[in-house]
C-alpha positions as CSV (number, residue, x, y, z in Angstrom):
1,X,-42.9,-15.3,80.7
2,X,-45.5,-16.9,82.3
3,X,-45.1,-18.7,86.0
4,X,-42.0,-20.9,86.2
5,X,-43.9,-24.4,86.3
6,X,-41.6,-27.3,88.0
7,X,-41.7,-30.1,85.8
8,X,-40.6,-33.5,86.6
9,X,-37.5,-34.7,84.2
10,X,-36.7,-32.2,81.5
11,X,-38.8,-29.2,80.2
12,X,-40.3,-30.2,76.8
13,X,-39.8,-26.9,75.4
14,X,-36.1,-27.0,76.0
15,X,-35.9,-30.9,74.4
16,X,-37.7,-29.3,71.3
17,X,-35.4,-25.8,71.2
18,X,-32.3,-28.3,71.3
19,X,-33.4,-30.7,69.0
20,X,-34.3,-28.2,66.4
21,X,-30.8,-26.6,66.9
22,X,-29.0,-29.7,66.9
23,X,-30.6,-29.9,63.2
24,X,-29.9,-26.9,62.2
25,X,-26.0,-27.0,63.5
26,X,-25.6,-30.7,61.6
27,X,-26.9,-29.3,58.5
28,X,-24.7,-26.5,58.7
29,X,-21.6,-28.8,59.4
30,X,-22.6,-31.1,56.7
31,X,-23.2,-28.5,54.4
32,X,-19.7,-27.2,55.1
33,X,-17.9,-30.5,54.6
34,X,-19.6,-31.2,51.7
35,X,-18.5,-27.5,49.9
36,X,-14.8,-28.7,51.4
37,X,-14.8,-31.9,49.9
38,X,-16.1,-30.3,46.5
39,X,-13.5,-27.7,46.4
40,X,-10.6,-30.5,46.6
41,X,-12.3,-32.8,44.1
42,X,-13.8,-31.0,41.6
43,X,-11.7,-29.5,38.7
44,X,-12.1,-25.8,38.4
45,X,-14.5,-24.2,36.3
46,X,-13.0,-22.9,33.2
47,X,-14.0,-19.3,31.9
48,X,-15.1,-18.6,28.7
49,X,-13.0,-17.2,26.5
50,X,-14.0,-13.3,25.7
51,X,-14.5,-12.2,22.3
52,X,-12.4,-9.5,20.7
53,X,-15.5,-7.6,20.0
54,X,-16.1,-7.6,23.8
55,X,-12.7,-6.8,25.0
56,X,-13.0,-3.7,22.4
57,X,-16.0,-2.5,24.3
58,X,-14.7,-2.9,27.9
59,X,-11.6,-0.8,27.0
60,X,-13.6,1.8,25.2
61,X,-15.9,1.7,28.5
62,X,-12.8,2.2,31.0
63,X,-11.4,5.2,28.4
64,X,-8.8,3.1,27.3
65,X,-8.2,3.1,23.0
66,X,-7.8,-0.5,22.1
67,X,-4.5,-1.3,20.1
68,X,-4.7,-0.7,16.5
69,X,-7.2,2.1,16.5
């Protein structure tokens, strides 16, 4: 870097860095807290029922013959 310049008080670059770092950290922690809260309170998503046609296709892909054929 350039020469070390003595500044009275805090280094402005350091203040900006800490401020941005703090904001990012707060954002991430907030997101995590919201995620955990949502997992506890929201009911689990219901899976769509798979049609018989789709089940047959999947079994054929895997090489297992569908029952009744």
